[in-house]
C-alpha positions in Angstrom: -96.0 77.2 7.3 -99.4 77.9 5.9 -101.6 75.0 7.0 -102.5 76.0 10.5 -106.1 74.6 10.6 -107.5 77.8 12.0 -109.5 79.1 13.9 -108.5 77.7 17.3 -110.6 77.7 20.4 -109.4 78.3 23.9 -110.8 78.9 27.4 -109.8 79.5 31.0 -110.0 76.8 33.6 -113.6 77.5 34.6 -114.8 78.2 31.0 -116.3 81.6 31.7 -113.8 83.2 29.3 -113.6 81.8 25.8 -111.2 82.8 23.1 -111.0 82.3 19.4 -107.7 82.7 17.5 -107.9 83.5 13.7 -104.3 83.9 12.7 -101.2 81.7 12.9 -98.7 82.5 15.7 -95.7 84.6 14.8 -93.5 82.9 17.4 -93.7 80.5 20.4 -91.7 81.5 23.5 -90.9 80.3 27.0 -90.0 83.0 29.5 -88.0 81.9 32.6 -88.0 85.2 34.4 -89.0 85.3 38.1 -92.1 87.3 37.2 -93.4 84.6 34.8 -92.5 81.9 37.3 -94.6 83.6 40.0 -97.5 84.4 37.6 -97.7 80.8 36.4 -96.7 79.0 39.6 -94.5 77.0 37.3 -90.9 77.1 35.9 -91.8 79.3 32.9 -94.6 80.9 30.9 -95.4 79.4 27.5 -96.8 81.9 25.0 -97.7 82.3 21.4 -97.5 85.8 19.9 -100.3 86.8 17.6 -101.4 90.0 15.9 -103.8 91.6 18.4 -106.7 91.5 15.9 -106.4 87.7 15.7 -107.7 87.2 19.3 -111.4 87.4 20.0 -112.3 87.2 23.7 -115.8 86.5 25.2 -116.3 86.8 28.9 -115.0 89.0 31.7 -111.3 89.5 32.2 -109.5 91.6 34.7 -106.1 93.2 34.8 -103.5 91.6 37.2 -99.9 90.7 37.3 -97.3 93.4 36.9 -99.5 96.3 36.0 -97.2 97.8 33.5 -98.3 100.3 30.7 -96.4 98.4 28.0 -97.7 94.9 29.0 -101.1 94.4 30.4 -101.8 91.0 31.9 -105.4 89.7 31.5 -106.9 87.1 33.8 -110.3 85.4 34.1 -112.3 87.4 36.6 -113.6 84.2 38.1 -110.9 81.5 38.1 -108.0 83.9 37.8 -106.2 82.1 35.0 -103.6 84.2 33.3 -104.9 84.3 29.7 -102.9 86.8 27.7 -100.8 89.9 27.7 -101.6 92.8 25.4 -99.8 96.1 24.8 -96.8 94.5 23.0 -95.2 96.7 20.4 -97.7 99.5 21.0 -100.6 97.1 21.0 -99.9 95.4 17.7 -99.5 92.0 19.3 -100.7 89.8 22.1 -98.8 87.1 24.0 -101.3 84.3 24.5 -100.9 81.6 27.2 -100.6 78.6 24.9 -102.0 76.3 27.6 -105.4 77.9 27.3 -105.8 76.3 23.8 -108.3 73.4 23.6 -105.3 71.5 22.1 -101.9 72.7 23.2 -100.2 69.3 22.8 -98.2 70.5 19.8 -96.8 73.7 21.3 -93.0 73.8 21.7 -91.2 77.1 22.3 -88.9 78.2 19.5 -87.2 80.8 21.7 -86.6 80.9 25.5 -85.9 84.1 27.3 -84.4 84.9 30.7 -82.4 81.7 30.9 -80.3 83.6 33.4 -83.2 83.0 35.9 -84.1 79.5 34.7 -84.7 77.0 37.5 -82.2 74.1 37.7 -83.1 71.1 35.6 -85.8 72.8 33.6 -85.8 71.9 29.9 -88.2 73.8 27.6 -87.3 72.4 24.2 -86.6 75.8 22.7 -84.0 76.0 19.9 -82.7 79.5 20.8 -81.9 80.9 24.2 -81.4 84.4 25.5 -80.0 85.4 28.9 -82.7 88.1 29.0 -85.3 89.2 26.4 -84.2 89.3 22.8 -83.8 92.9 21.5 -86.4 94.2 19.1 -84.1 94.0 16.1 -83.8 90.2 16.6 -87.5 89.5 16.3 -87.7 89.5 12.4 -85.0 86.8 12.3 -86.6 84.8 15.1 -90.1 85.0 13.6 -88.7 83.9 10.2 -87.0 81.0 11.9 -90.2 80.0 13.7 -92.1 80.2 10.4 -89.9 77.7 8.8 -88.8 75.4 11.7 -91.3 76.0 14.5 -93.8 73.4 15.8 -97.3 73.5 14.5 -100.4 71.3 15.0 -100.6 68.0 13.1 
């Protein structure tokens, strides 16, 4: 999958934070954990994982959510949209909320995590499911699968 038609533009609800993505996602995931349900006010969070250097952010963000050292949740300081999470794998990657993209119509999760906490009747469209988070040793295989079979923009 090499034709990603990059860069992509994104913004929060109020438009005070704009983002530009310059690299293809490494994986698309849906997380059904109770924390993501509460942070999104929805049945799961939908994210795209990128190398941290691929995300350029303009505008004021603030830290919110779970306030963990290993995963820092960034929100728009004005409208409070959850935008992205950094600190993944020692800061190498960001999990970007796919719905912030100007065009998120193509995003289908390849993997879903925490299906043990999935709400009844929720269908994410993911090909692979985990009761909790996949272990770190599974990510190379999952990223390779996404690269060959994951959804991408038309």
